C-alpha positions in Angstrom: 106.9 64.4 96.2 103.8 65.6 98.1 100.7 66.6 96.2 100.2 70.3 95.6 98.2 72.8 93.6 99.5 75.8 91.7 97.2 78.5 90.4 98.2 81.9 89.0 95.7 83.3 86.4 97.1 86.8 86.2 98.9 87.4 82.9 102.2 89.3 83.8 104.1 91.6 81.4 107.4 92.9 82.8 109.7 95.5 81.2 110.6 99.1 80.6 107.8 100.9 78.7 105.5 98.0 79.0 102.3 100.1 79.5 102.6 101.7 76.1 103.9 98.5 74.5 100.8 96.6 75.6 98.2 99.3 74.9 96.0 96.8 73.0 95.3 95.1 76.4 93.3 98.1 77.5 91.1 98.2 74.4 90.5 94.5 74.8 88.6 95.1 78.0 86.2 97.8 76.8 85.7 101.4 76.1 85.2 102.9 79.6 87.9 102.6 82.2 88.0 103.7 85.9 91.5 104.5 87.3 92.1 104.0 91.0 95.3 105.5 92.3 96.6 108.2 94.7 98.1 111.7 94.4 101.8 112.2 94.3 103.8 115.3 95.3 105.7 115.1 92.0 104.9 113.7 88.6 102.8 110.6 88.4 104.7 108.8 85.6 102.5 105.7 85.6 99.3 107.7 85.4 100.7 109.8 82.6 101.5 106.7 80.6 98.1 105.1 81.2 96.1 108.2 80.3 98.2 108.7 77.2 97.3 105.1 76.1 93.6 105.6 76.9 93.5 108.9 75.0 95.2 107.3 72.0 92.8 104.4 72.1 89.8 106.7 72.6 88.8 105.0 75.8 86.7 107.1 78.2 88.0 107.2 81.7 87.6 108.7 85.2 90.2 108.9 87.9 89.9 108.3 91.6 92.8 109.6 93.7 91.2 109.5 97.2 92.5 106.0 98.2 94.0 106.2 101.7 96.7 103.9 103.1 95.1 100.8 104.4 91.8 101.6 102.7 88.5 101.0 104.5 85.3 99.2 103.6 83.6 102.6 103.6 86.1 103.9 101.0 85.4 100.9 98.7 81.6 101.6 99.1 82.0 105.3 98.5 84.1 104.9 95.4 81.8 102.3 93.9 78.8 104.4 94.5 80.5 107.5 92.9 81.4 105.7 89.7 78.4 103.5 89.2 76.6 105.9 86.8 79.8 106.1 84.7 79.5 102.3 84.3 83.1 101.4 83.6 83.9 98.2 81.7 87.2 97.6 83.6 89.4 99.1 86.3 93.0 100.2 86.2 94.8 100.1 89.6 97.9 102.1 89.8 100.1 102.2 92.9 101.0 100.0 95.8 98.9 97.6 97.8 96.3 100.1 98.9 95.0 101.1 95.4 95.3 97.6 94.1 93.5 96.0 97.1 90.9 98.7 97.0 90.3 98.1 93.2 89.5 94.5 93.9 86.8 95.4 96.5 85.5 98.2 94.3 85.4 95.9 91.3 83.3 93.4 93.2 80.8 96.1 94.4 80.4 97.5 90.9 79.9 94.0 89.5 77.3 93.3 92.2 75.4 96.6 92.9 72.9 94.9 95.3 75.7 93.9 97.7 77.0 96.0 100.6 80.5 96.4 101.8 80.0 94.0 104.6 79.1 91.3 102.1 82.7 91.5 100.9 83.7 89.5 104.0 81.1 86.7 103.8 80.3 85.9 100.1 83.2 84.2 98.4 81.3 83.7 95.2 81.2 87.4 94.2 83.1 88.3 91.1 84.8 91.6 90.0 85.0 93.7 86.9 88.3 93.0 85.0 91.3 94.8 86.5 94.7 95.9 85.1 97.2 96.3 87.9 100.2 98.6 87.5 102.4 98.6 90.6 104.4 101.7 91.5 106.0 100.2 94.6 107.7 96.8 95.1 106.4 95.2 98.2 102.9 93.7 98.3 102.8 91.7 95.0 99.1 92.6 95.0 99.2 92.7 91.2 99.3 88.9 91.1 97.5 87.9 94.3 93.9 87.2 95.0 94.0 89.0 98.4 92.4 92.3 99.2 92.9 93.5 102.8 90.7 96.4 104.0 90.3 98.2 107.3 87.1 97.2 109.1 86.0 100.0 111.3 83.1 97.9 112.6 85.6 95.4 114.1 88.5 97.8 114.6 90.9 95.6 112.6 92.1 94.7 109.1 90.6 91.8 107.2 90.8 90.2 103.8 87.7 90.1 101.7 86.1 86.7 100.9 86.2 86.8 97.1 89.4 85.8 95.5 90.0 88.5 92.9 93.0 88.2 90.6 93.8 91.1 88.2 93.4 90.1 84.6 96.7 91.7 83.7 99.8 93.0 85.6 102.1 95.5 83.9 105.4 95.9 85.7 107.8 98.6 84.9 110.6 99.4 87.4 110.8 102.9 86.0 107.9 103.8 88.2 109.9 102.9 91.3 112.8 105.2 90.6 111.7 108.1 92.7 110.2 106.1 95.6 111.2 107.8 98.9 113.7 105.8 101.0 111.3 105.0 103.8 108.8 103.6 101.4 111.5 101.7 99.6 112.6 100.1 102.9 109.0 99.2 103.9 108.1 97.7 100.6 111.4 95.7 100.3 110.8 94.2 103.7 107.2 93.3 102.8 108.3 91.5 99.7 111.0 89.6 101.5 108.6 88.6 104.3 106.2 87.2 101.7 109.0 85.0 100.4 110.3 84.0 103.9 106.9 83.2 105.3 105.8 81.3 102.2 109.0 79.3 102.3 108.5 78.2 105.9 104.7 77.7 105.6 103.4 74.1 105.9 101.3 75.0 102.8 104.5 75.3 100.8 105.4 72.8 98.0 108.6 72.0 96.1 107.4 74.4 93.4 106.5 77.3 95.7 109.7 77.0 97.7 111.8 76.9 94.5 110.1 80.2 93.5 110.9 81.7 96.9 114.6 80.7 96.4 114.7 82.7 93.2 113.3 85.7 95.2 116.0 85.2 97.9 118.7 85.3 95.2 117.3 88.5 93.7 117.2 90.0 97.2 120.8 89.0 97.9 121.8 91.2 94.9 120.2 94.2 96.6 121.6 93.8 100.1 124.9 95.7 99.6 123.3 98.5 97.6 120.7 98.9 100.3 123.4 99.0 103.0 125.3 101.6 101.0 122.3 103.9 100.7 121.4 103.5 104.4 124.9 104.4 105.5 125.5 107.3 103.1 123.4 110.3 104.0 123.9 112.0 100.6 122.8 108.9 98.8 119.9 108.4 101.1 118.6 111.9 100.4 119.0 111.5 96.6 115.8 111.6 94.5 116.9 108.3 92.9 119.0 106.5 95.4 119.0 103.2 93.5 119.9 102.3 89.9 117.3 101.0 87.5 118.9 97.5 87.7 118.4 97.4 91.5 114.9 98.6 91.2 114.2 95.8 88.7 115.4 93.3 91.3 113.3 94.9 94.0 110.3 94.5 91.6 111.1 90.9 90.9 111.3 90.1 94.6 107.9 91.7 95.1 106.4 89.8 92.1 107.8 86.5 93.3 106.7 87.1 96.8 103.2 87.8 95.5 103.2 84.6 93.4 104.4 82.5 96.4 102.1 84.2 98.8 99.1 83.3 96.6 100.0 79.6 96.8 100.6 79.4 100.5 99.4 82.5 102.4 101.5 84.1 105.0 102.5 83.0 108.5 102.6 84.7 112.0 104.5 87.9 111.3 102.0 89.2 108.7 99.0 88.5 110.9 100.7 89.9 114.0 101.7 93.1 112.1 98.1 94.2 111.7 97.8 95.3 115.3 100.9 97.5 114.9 99.6 99.0 111.6 96.1 99.6 112.9 96.8 100.8 116.4 100.3 102.4 116.0 100.0 103.4 112.4 103.3 101.7 111.5 103.6 101.1 107.7 102.7 97.5 106.9 106.2 96.5 105.6 108.0 98.1 108.6 105.6 96.4 111.0 106.5 93.0 109.4 110.1 93.9 109.5 109.9 94.6 113.3 108.7 91.1 113.9 110.3 88.8 111.2 113.8 88.3 112.9 112.3 87.3 116.2 109.8 85.1 114.5 112.6 83.2 112.7 114.3 82.7 116.1 111.5 80.8 117.7 111.9 77.5 115.8 113.1 74.5 117.8 112.9 71.5 115.4 116.2 70.9 113.5 114.5 70.6 110.1 112.8 74.0 110.6 116.0 75.6 111.8 117.8 74.3 108.7 115.1 75.7 106.5 115.4 79.1 108.1 119.2 79.0 107.8 119.1 78.1 104.1 116.7 81.0 103.4 118.8 83.5 105.3 122.0 82.4 103.5 120.3 82.6 100.1 119.2 86.1 101.0 122.9 87.1 101.4 123.3 87.1 105.2 125.9 85.2 107.3 123.4 84.2 110.0 120.2 85.3 111.8 122.1 88.0 113.8 123.4 89.5 110.5 119.9 89.4 109.1 118.4 90.9 112.3 120.9 93.8 112.3 120.1 94.5 108.6 116.4 94.5 109.4 117.0 97.0 112.3 118.8 99.3 109.9 115.9 99.3 107.5 113.3 100.3 110.2 113.1 104.0 109.6 110.4 104.4 112.3 109.1 107.3 114.4 110.4 107.4 118.0 107.0 107.1 119.7 105.5 103.9 118.2 106.5 101.5 121.0 103.5 99.8 122.6 103.3 99.5 126.3 103.6 96.0 127.9 99.9 96.1 128.5 99.2 96.8 124.9 101.5 94.0 123.8 99.7 91.6 126.1 96.4 92.7 124.5 97.8 92.2 121.0 99.0 88.7 121.9 95.8 87.7 123.6 93.7 88.8 120.6 96.0 87.2 118.1 96.3 83.9 120.0 92.5 83.7 119.9 92.5 83.5 116.1 93.3 79.8 115.7 93.4 79.9 111.9 96.5 82.1 112.2 98.6 79.1 113.4 97.4 76.6 110.8 100.4 77.1 108.5 103.0 77.5 111.2 105.2 74.3 111.2 105.5 73.9 114.9 103.1 74.0 117.9 102.6 77.6 118.9 100.2 79.8 120.9 100.1 82.9 123.0 103.5 82.3 124.6 105.3 82.3 121.3 103.3 85.3 120.0 104.1 87.2 123.2 107.8 86.3 122.9 107.9 87.7 119.4 106.1 90.9 120.3 108.2 91.5 123.4 111.6 90.7 122.0 110.8 92.8 118.8 109.2 95.8 120.5 110.5 96.1 124.1 114.0 94.5 124.1 115.3 96.6 121.1 115.6 100.3 120.7 114.3 101.6 117.4 
């Protein structure tokens, strides 16, 4: 057995009504809380539960709802400056990857008031205020990872900050997923699965991390037919709650497991390649990964890697890569005008291929030719 390291310091609590059940956790972190979330068109059930707990515990709080999708360095700086006088003891991040990622950067800036937003990308020693993460989507696994990816306007790209910030606690309740719109459900489900698939294939994987991924594949396999049913039934797709609570719990488990595995291994080519599509074409992150993942899985040439891919695909509930590819295509609820030109694809491939660190965990030799093949076959040879 090869040597490996496993590190997951976030304490996870999973279950219906878990926020109110674990109300003592909030009080254990202090008497002043800052909530980082976003606005919703309907009721924000998670925020209602959190504020009820804070009111009951007599914890003072302020709420920030201005976190955009793919939050920027400037947003982190703005929010940190706006709340510094309030001096929170801890942060509560409610939402998907954007609020949770933003909370990690904001927590660092509040803990280190003399540092700027750009310092986030260079100083890995910076620490954060404690964070309680409460996901309301099931894709990023950000509630258990140390990653925080922000948009860098100075470099016209997305980049992870240098400090490794784990939330202190993660409170997961699938109730908060029940009214997720279908497109968001598809995007986040793909993101969670891609975390598991890329981690499973990564050279940084271990027997333990791959075993964890296989649990995630099994949970995902239980969701495949319900997802196909929803996508093929217009009445079901338009329902306010298209999935049962039991399926939402499985979605949340795949996301949690993907986050745990991703923390151990990092991602592979599809995630890094997706950033260009998200940044330049405004394709939601999970859908951008979904555009690329099937063609990525087809580039392997060595028998042991092909066997690894086949095992993962079968555990996920698919007959073969073609079956998987067709399912991914059905999940890509994309706008019609997002296809890059051949010239743009060439530029994306050139830029990505120049980032040598992106290939470190890929199990076979690869470079611009493979990247260009994935982009071209995913974006130009299919109709979305």
